[in-house]
N, C-alpha and C positions, 0 to 999 in steps of 0.2 A: 498595704496592711501594716499597722504599727507593730514593732517588735518589742514594745514595752509591756511587761506583765501587769495586768490590772491588780488593784487592791483586792485581796482575796476575801475581804469582808463585804464587798459589794455584791448585790444581786444574788444573794443566796436563795435557792428555791425553797418554797414552803415545805414543811414536813409532810411526808406522805401519811394519809390516814389509813388505817387498817380497816377494811370492810369485811365483815363476816358474811360468808355465803351459806345458803341452806344446803344441806347434804342430801336432799331428796333425789331418788332415782340415780345414784352414782354409776350403776352398771350400765344403764341405758345411755347415759352421757358418754361413757367410755366406748361403747360399741359405735355410737354415732361418730365419735372422733376418729376411730379407726377407719370407718367406712369413708369418711371425708378425705382422710389421708390417702387411702387406696385409690379413690377417684382422681385425686390430684396427681398421684404418681402415674396412673394409667393415661391421663390426659397429656401429661408431660411426655411420657414415652411415645404416645401416638404422634404428638407434634414433632418430636425428635426424629422418629422413623420417617415421617412424611417429609421432613426437611432434608434428610439424608438419602431418600429414595427418589430416583428419577422416573418420570413417566416416559413411556415409549413415544416416539414422534420427533418432530423437528425441534431443535433447540440451538441457541447460539452458544458456541464453545468459548469460554474465557481462558486466557493463558494462566491466570491465577498464580502468577509468580511475583515474589517480592523484588526480584531483580529487574533491571531495565530490559525491555524487549521492544519489538516493533508492532505489538498487537494493537496499539492505539490507532494504527493506520489501516487495520485489516478487519474484516468480518468473516468469521468461520462458522458456517452453519452445518449441522450434521443431523441425520435421522438416526435416532437411537433405538435400539431394541429389535432391529430387524434380523439380526444374526443369532448365533448361538449364545452370545453373552447377554446378560441382563442389561437393561438400559442403564442402571446405576454403575455396573462394572465397566460397561463400554464407555460411558462418559468419563470415568476416572482414567481409563487408558488413553483415550483420545486427548483429553485435557493435558495429561502429562507429556505426551508426544508433542502437542502443539506448543506447550510452554518451553520445552527444550529446543525445538526448532526455531521458535520465534526469538529466543534469547541468542542462539547461535547466529542467526541471520543478522540480528541487530549489531552484534559485536564485529562480525567479519566485514560488513559493509560500512562500518563507521569510519569517517574521514578525519574526525577532530579529536578522537579519544582512543587511547590505548587500553588494552586489557591484558592481564597477566597470562602469558602463554599463548596469546592470540596474535598471529601475524596478519593483521587486517589491513585495510586500505591506508589507515593512518601510519601504521608501522612501515608499510611498503614505501610510502611517500618519504618517510624519514630515512630510508635506507636504499637510495638509488644505486644501481650498478652492483648490488649484492645478490647472491643466490639465496632465495628464501623459500622455505616450505610453507605452503598455505593450506587452509581447509579445502576439502574437495569441492564444496559448493562455490567457492571463490575461483578455484582453478577452472572449473567447468564454465563459469561465467566468462573468464578471460578467453577460454577456448572458443566459445560461441561468438564473442566479439571478433576474434582473429579470423574465424571461418568466413564471416561476412565482410571482412576487411573494413569494419566500421571503426572510425577514428573518434567517435564522440566522447569516449572516456578521457581523452587527452585534452579536453577543453576545460579542465579543472580551474585554471585561473580566470577564464571567462565566466564560468558558472559562479565563481565567488562574487563577481561584480553584479551579476543578475540577482543573486541572493540579496545583495544590498538594495538593489532596485525594488525587489518585491517586498522588502521590509519598510519601504518608505511610507510615511503617513500622509504626504501631500505631494501634488504634482511638482511643486517647486524643488523638492528634495531629489527628484529623479534625475535632474540635469547632471548630477555628479557621476551617474552610473549608466546612463542610456546612450548608446552609440549614435542613435538617431538625433540626439540633441547636442552631443558633446564630441567635437572632432578629436580631442585628445584621447578619449576613450575609444573612438573608432580606430584611431591609429594603433593604440595599444592592442586592440583585438586583432588587427591585421598582423601584428608581430607575433602574437600568440598562435594564431592559426597557421602561420608559416612554419612553426615548429610542430604543432599538433598534427598536421597533415603529412608530416615527413617521417618515415620510419627510420631514417638515418639520424634523426634528432631525438626521437623518443619512441619506445616500443616495449610492450610486455613480451618478453621472450619465454616461451613455454619449454621447459627443460625436461618434462616428464616426471612421473612419480610425485605429482603435486608440487613440483619445485618450479619457481619462476624467477625471472630477473627483470626489474624495471630498468631498462637501458635508457640513460639520458646522456646525450652528447656533451662534450666539454663546452661547446658554444652555448647550448641551452642552459647548462648549469651556471655558467658565468652570467647569462642574461637574468636568470631567476635570482641569483645572488644580488645583482645590481638593482633589480626592481623590488625585491623583497618578498618573494613567496616561496613556499616549499611544497605546495600541493600540486602534483603533476597529473594525477589521475583521479577521477571521481565518476561513479555511475549516475550520480545526481538524480534527475527525474526518472531515469530508467530503473532505478534500484528496485522498486516494488515488483517489477515484472519478474526479476530473478528470485526475489523473496517469495512471492506467491508460488512460483514453480517449485522452489525448494520445499516449502511446507506441503504442497500438494503431492509432490513425489515421495515425501516422507510418509504421509498418510497412506498412499497407494502401496508403498513397499511393505507396510505393516498390515495390509488387508482392509483398511478402513476407506471404503470407496463411496459411501452414501453421503457425500458432503460436497460443499462448495466453498472455496476460499476466494475472497475478493478484496481489493484495495480501494481506498477512497479515490485514487487517481486513475482508475479505469482498467485494472488488470484482474481477470477472472479465470479461475480454473474450476470447472464443474467435473467431479470425478465419477458421477453416476452413469455407468454404462450397463446397468443390470436391471433396474426397477421399472424402466419405461415411464417414469414420472415426467410430466410436462413441466418445463421451466420457462420463465419469461425474462427477457432483457429489454428494458425500456430504451427507446431511441429518441434522442433529442436533436433539436435543430435551432440554431440561432438566426434570428431575423432582426438585424440591427441590435437594439438593446433588449429585445424580447427573446426568451428561450421557451420553445414549445416542446411538449412531449409528442413528437410526431407520430409515434406508433409503438408497437410492441413486437419484438422478435421472439418467436416461440420455438422451442427445441426439446427433444426428449432423449438426449444421449450425452455422453461425456464431451465436453467442449472447452477449448481455450479461447478467451475473448480479450481483445485489446481495443480500448476505447480512447481515442485521442480527440481532444477538443480545444478550441482556442478561446474558451471563456470559462470563468470560475463558476462552480455550482455548490461547492462545499465551503460554507462560510468559516468554519473553524480550522480548516487545513489548507485550502486552496491558496491562501496568501503566500505559501511557500513557493509557488510556481507561477503566480499571475500578478499582474498589476493593471488595474483598470483606471485610465485617465478620466478626468471629468467630461471630456468630449466624446467618450465612448470607445476610444482607441484602447487596445489591450496588448500588453507585452506578455509573452509566455516563456516557459523554459525550453521550448522546442527550438534549439539553436542550430543553425546551419554551420557545419564544420568547415565550410569553405570561406566564410566571412565573419562568423561570430554573431550574426543577426538573428533575432527571433522571427520565425516564419511558420505559417500554416497555409497549405495550398487550398484547403477546404475547411469550413468551420468545424465540422466533426467527421470522424471516420471510425466506423466499427469494423474490425477485421477479426475473423474467427477461423478455427480449424479443428478437425477431429483428431488430427495426428500431431500437429505441432504444438510446442509449448508457448506460453506467453512471450518469453524472451525471443524465441525463434520467429514468431509472428511479428513482433515489434521490430526486430532488426531487418526484416524483409520489407516492411511497409514504411519505415522511416524515410528512405529516399523519395518515396511518393508523397508523403505528408509534409515533410520539412523541405519545402521547395517553393520557388517563386510562382510556379504555375502548376495547376493540377493536371496530371496526365492519366486520364482514365484508362488508357490502353495498358498501362503497367499493372493496373489492378486486374485486368483480364488475364494477363500472363500469370499472375499469382494465383488466380482462380483455377488455372489449369494444373497447379501444383497442390490444390486443396486448401488454399487460403482465400476465403471468400470475404466480400466486403459489402457494407451498407453505408450510404451517405445520402445527404439531402441537397436538393437544388430546386429553387423556384417552387417551394411547397410540394415537392415530390420526393418520396422516399425511393431511392434507387438501390437496387441490389443485383448481384451477379451469380447467385445460386438459384437456379430455376425452382428447386423444391422448397425454398425457404417459405415459412408460414409467417405472414405479417397480419396483425390484428390491431384493433383500437386506433385506427388512424384519426388524427386530430380533426375535429369539425365543430368549431364553436366560435361564436362572436364574429362571424364573417371570415374566419380563417379556416381553410379546408385543405387537408393534405390528401394526396393520392399516392399510389405506389406503382412502380414500373420495373420490370426485370430488364437488365441491360447486359445479359450474358451473351457471349459470342459463340 
């Protein structure tokens, strides 16, 4: 736009002509005007009240925060108006809790950004061998990892390379990051896992009262300095299991239990143990390059669900954890801590429990899923502890909870699925 002022004599508007109006029936016109104004005000008021008032029933809760949070990777659905609060008041309370929990989770699990007053993963990685007080949710996550003696969080340098791989736009680019194609990367991963699997090289030490220390040996510190990385720990693809649990636990602690929190990458916490409502979880199976909805798992109680899969289904977010080659081969973020390679013993595995959290289920099934060979007997042992599983083989949906209800088995275009209980 020109900043030069135009000649003020140009384009003057024509003079306005004064039009005389008849003054007949002035009182009638005044009354009609007032009526129209009142109708407009009432209509606006009704629209405003309708906009601000929530109907009872299921709704998707939004974080509604201007600050960064993790809600873009989550879906939180809640049944409003079933308790003593009105649907409007309940939504306001639930939304506020969700926004706060989502923001907290985003900050404490962040690995590449610091926040004022927050001792998150980024901060911990920048302060090895120092005593640090962390948020309770992060402390409990470290405690859960330690309880299962799971070493996956120590693969942070390996995860960084896989993140680069998943961000590739063409197969030719993947050579620089894929250990299956690059011997130098394979050797690098071997060096990292030799440290990651050794508690004498790296370990999160739990000191009590939410205080921890990221112990890193001198040898590992020297190695990291030579190679050029400073990220020692990362929950990576496991992060949302802990975040979903945290948000669900927050809601439960505040008495909001008629809802379900789920993440795009397969972690679900249904809190409803009171209404008897029937819920459904879709079961998928990959056959080559085709993915079928093999059936539907139905349940009517509070449940934690973990869904692991070796194929992408979410076009907008799955690129973070998957890369599909032109020949159909797929790399995933499920990395074996013993060698740094991407592994899935079965195409998909759904594991669930009435008593365990998503993180607890995940940590128990990881050794079964991230393996060279599928060991069905290990799932039977977990079933005895109340962690049941569903998986597919040869167009058969296999499950190990005898009372599980399966419906809508796929039967179309010559492809037919059946179901079979394999409990012991």
